[in-house]
Each structure stands twice: as structure tokens, then as C-alpha cells.
N, C-alpha and C positions, 0 to 999 in steps of 0.2 A: 638213536645212533650217537655214539660218543664223538665229540669234536676232537680232531687231531690236527693241530696247527701245522704239522709238517706235511700233511697230505692235502691241504686245502689251497685254494687259489690265493692270489695276492689281495683279493677283496675281503678275505676273512678279517673279522674284528680282532682286537688285541686285548688281552687280559691285563688289567691294572691291579697289581697285588699289593695292598697296603698293609704294612706290618709296623710293629712298635710295641714297647712294653705296656702292660696294663697301667692305666693312668696317664698315658701320653696324650690322650685326647683323640683317638681315631674316630670314635663314634661322634664326638662333637664336631670334628672336622667334616666328616661326611654329611652330617646334618646341616652344618653351616654352608657347605658348598652344593648341597643337593639341587637347589633350583637352577644354579648356573650349569652344573654338570648335565642335568636333564635337558636344559636348553641347547647344549652343545651336542646332544645325542648320545651322551654317555649313560649307559644303563648301570644301576646300582643293585647288586645282588642282595637279597634278604636272607640273612643267616637263620638257620634253625639251631637252637641251643637247648641243652637239657637243664635249663634253669630259668623259670619264667621271670625272675627278677632281672635277668640280663636284658629283657626286652625293654626295660625302662629307659636305658640309655641309647637305644637304637631301634630301628623298625625291624626287630628280630621276632622270630616265632618261637616261643618257649614250649617245649614238649617234655613228656616224661621220658626217662631212659628207655622204657619198654617201647614207647611210640617211636623214638629215634631209631632203635634197632630195627623195628619193623619197616620203617621208611628206608633205612640203609639196605636191608635185604631186598626190598622191592625196586632198588635201583633209582631212588629218588634224588640221590646226591651225585653231583659231578665231582665234588671233593668233600672229604670229611677228615677230622682229626680230633685228638683229645688234648686238652691243656687245662692245667689247674683244676683237675677233677671234673671237668665238664666235657661234653661231646659237642662238636661244632660241625654243621653240615652246610654245604653250598648247593642249592637246588640245581638239578640238571638243566633247568631252563637257561642257565648261562651258556651252555654249549650250543643251544639253539640260537641265542643272540649272536654269539661269536660266528657261527656258521653263516648267519645272515649278514655278516659284515658290520655288526655293531660292537663298539668297544664296551667293555664291562669292568666296573670297579668292584673289587672284592675286599672286604675287611678280613684279612688273612692272619696267618700265624707264622712267626719266624721259624719255628721248628718244622713247619710243613713246606717251607719255601723250596727246598731241593726237589721234593716230589712234584710241587706245582710247576717248577721249571721243566721237569721231565715230561709232564703231561701237556704243558703249554710252552713250548720252547721260545716263543717270541714275547713272553710276558714282560711287562714293565714293573720292576720291583721298586717300591717306595717305602722307606723307613721313616716313621715319624719319631723325631728325637725331642728330648726335653732336658733341660739342665737338671742335674741330680737333686738339687735343693728344691726345685719347682716340682719335680716328680714326687719327692717325699711329701711335700705339703699337700699335694693332690690326693695321694694315697691315704694319708692320715685323715684328710677331710671327709672322705667318703665313708670311713668307719667300718670297712669290711674286715680289716686285719689289725692285729695288735702291732705295737711299735716294733717289737722284735721281728714279726713276720714281714713288716714293711722293709726293715733293714736287710733282711735276707733276700727279699725281692730285688732291692737296689743292687746288692752285691752280685746276684745272678745276672741282672741286666748288664752290669759293667763287664762281667766275664764274657757274656755273649757278644757284646760290642767289639771286644778285642779279637774275636774269632768270627766276625761277621762274614756273610756271603759276599762275593765280589759282585760288581755291577749292580749295586743297590743305590738308588738316589736318596739322599737324606734331606728331609725338611725339618727345620727347627720350629717346634711349637711351644717354645718357652715364653713367647710374647703374646700378642693378640691373635685371635682366630682369624680376624680380617687379614692380617699379614700372612698367615699360613695358607688361607684360601687363595690369596693372590699368587703365592709361590707355587701352589699346586697347579693352578690354571696356567701359569707361565711354563712349568715343566711339561704339562700336557701339550701346550702349543709348541714348545721346542721339539717334542717328540713327534709332532705332526698329527696328533690325535684330535686336536680342536683347532679352530681358526684363531689366529692371533687377534688380540683386541685392537680396534682401530684407534689411532692416536690423532688428536687434533693437530693441524699444522703448527709447527713451532713447539710442540709439546715434547 
């Protein structure tokens, strides 16, 4: 049964939809925060992607395009989209977690955000941002694209930011991952999704 946030009780979990440009460090942030998120009861969805190389940077499941289409037709995905020539799917298990009252973090897509909001009206949208010069350095370092392609990606990202969705919380990942993880946990605490960290007296 598909989860519908508008028809469930107040005990239903909340979807945390993480977006950001390629190279912003979404996979790295999720990996760095994984232990703490799980300790707070936040489930992390495992994406299905039509390129096995994508699995290297995250705990993703790489499949062939034919297998992906078969899974989609069988109703295996709660959400799915296409970006940069790849197909991405979020397993239907997230709907079961949400219906059971568990919050779920999804490595999402900015282009899919409007549809995600329609399906999960109460979702928390978080955009991982990074300074343009840092993003350029990261994109060039991974060696997947030419310098010209990287420049085109940066221009596209700048355009998208000027027309970004409202009600999106922004985290800056230009510095250390430790800093970004702390900011993520603080935001989740501010939103009431996890308990606030205890502070020592006088701290």
C-alpha cells in the first residue's frame, strides 16, 4: 500500500529529502552521518541506480536499465526519476518505514522535488550547497567530465539556484564534513525529528 502523508495519523514518519548538485558531497555527508542518524532512529533509503559505478560513492544498488524497468513495472519503487542519463529509484520500503512512524532520509533530486512534495506533503527539503570554486575543484578531481562539461554543470547549477523551490533548508558543505554533519543534526533537532544533544553545565 502506498504511503500518503495526508491520510495518516500524526504518528507517521517524515521524509527528509536531501538535494544538491553533483559534487556537493551528498553521498559523503550521508556516509559521515550514517552512524549518528541510525542511532537517532533515522532510516536511510538505499537508492537503485542504472550504473554500477555510482555504487562506489554510496550504499547504492547498481542495476541494468532492463532490470530497473522491470523493478519499476513491478512496483518496487516509491519514487523514481531520471537525471544525467541515469535512472534512480527509491525502494517502496520507505513507505513502510514512514507508515510505521519512522523518519527516512532520501538522497533525492532537485528536479523531482515538486513531485516528492506532492506525494509526501510534510517532507523536509534540505539542499547541500558548496562554494562554486570548491564545487569546480571536486568535479574536476573525480575526472568524470571534461573541463567544458564541468563549466556547463556549474552554470546550470547557478541557474537552478536562482529559481530554487521555496521552503528548502540550505546547508553549506564548503568546509569540513564534521561541520556539515553537525549542522544537519542541529537542523533535524530544530525540526523535532531527533533529540537535541545534551550540553554540559556552563557549556
